[in-house]
C-alpha positions as CSV (number, residue, x, y, z in Angstrom):
1,M,17.1,94.5,85.2
2,R,18.5,93.6,88.6
3,V,20.8,90.9,87.0
4,L,22.1,93.5,84.5
5,L,22.9,95.9,87.3
6,L,24.8,93.2,89.2
7,V,26.8,92.3,86.1
8,L,27.6,95.9,85.4
9,M,28.7,96.5,89.0
10,A,30.9,93.3,88.9
11,A,32.4,94.5,85.7
12,I,33.2,97.9,87.2
13,F,34.9,96.3,90.2
14,V,36.9,93.8,88.1
15,G,38.0,96.7,85.9
16,A,39.0,98.7,88.9
17,G,41.0,95.8,90.3
18,I,42.8,95.3,86.9
19,L,43.7,99.0,86.8
20,F,44.8,98.9,90.5
21,G,47.1,96.0,89.7
22,A,48.4,97.6,86.5
23,F,49.3,100.9,88.3
24,N,51.1,99.1,91.1
25,P,53.6,96.8,89.4
26,Q,56.4,97.1,92.0
27,A,57.8,93.8,93.0
28,I,57.6,93.0,96.7
29,R,58.6,90.1,98.9
30,I,56.1,88.9,101.5
31,D,58.2,87.3,104.3
32,F,56.6,84.6,106.5
33,D,59.8,84.0,108.5
34,L,60.2,80.4,107.2
35,F,59.6,81.3,103.6
36,Y,58.8,84.2,101.4
37,V,56.5,84.8,98.5
38,P,57.5,87.2,95.7
39,A,54.5,89.2,94.4
40,N,53.4,92.4,92.8
41,L,52.2,95.2,95.1
42,G,48.9,95.5,93.4
43,V,48.1,91.8,93.5
44,A,49.3,91.5,97.1
45,L,47.0,94.4,98.2
46,L,44.0,93.0,96.3
47,V,44.6,89.6,97.9
48,A,44.9,91.2,101.4
49,L,41.6,93.1,100.7
50,F,39.8,90.0,99.6
51,I,41.1,87.9,102.6
52,G,40.1,90.7,105.0
53,A,36.6,91.0,103.5
54,A,36.1,87.2,103.7
55,L,37.3,87.0,107.3
56,G,35.0,90.0,108.2
57,G,32.1,88.3,106.5
58,M,32.7,85.1,108.4
59,A,33.0,87.0,111.7
60,V,29.6,88.7,111.1
61,T,28.0,85.4,110.1
62,I,29.3,83.5,113.1
63,S,28.6,86.3,115.7
64,I,25.3,87.7,114.3
65,V,23.6,85.7,111.6
66,W,23.9,82.2,113.2
67,P,22.5,83.3,116.6
68,L,19.6,85.1,114.9
69,K,18.8,82.1,112.7
70,S,18.7,79.8,115.7
71,R,16.5,82.3,117.6
72,L,14.2,82.5,114.6
73,R,14.0,78.7,114.4
74,K,13.2,78.5,118.1
75,L,10.5,81.1,117.9
76,S,9.0,79.4,114.8
77,R,8.8,76.1,116.7
78,E,7.2,77.8,119.7
79,Q,4.6,79.5,117.4
80,A,3.8,76.2,115.7
81,A,3.3,74.5,119.0
82,A,1.1,77.3,120.3
83,A,-1.0,77.1,117.1
84,R,-1.4,73.3,117.6
85,Q,-2.6,73.8,121.2
86,H,-5.1,76.6,120.4
87,P,-6.5,76.1,117.0
88,T,-8.7,78.9,115.8
89,S,-12.2,77.9,114.8
90,P,-13.8,79.5,111.7
91,A,-16.6,81.8,112.6
């Protein structure tokens, strides 16, 4: 059931992206000073959205997820060491 829901959501977002690109067919020119890239407005906006989401995800991963994972590993090692030093005896 969960896989079906994920596939349905992905299909909805892909369809929305296709419609967004179809309704914004204006030709634009993205200028990088040394060169330029001709593109459609809808495609350029979708690419910019994707790049922004990817960079945001990487920023969250680097600033929050990695420190929390290292802290969790450290606490797990400390807990394992404490369990080895003070084994519980069955009563």
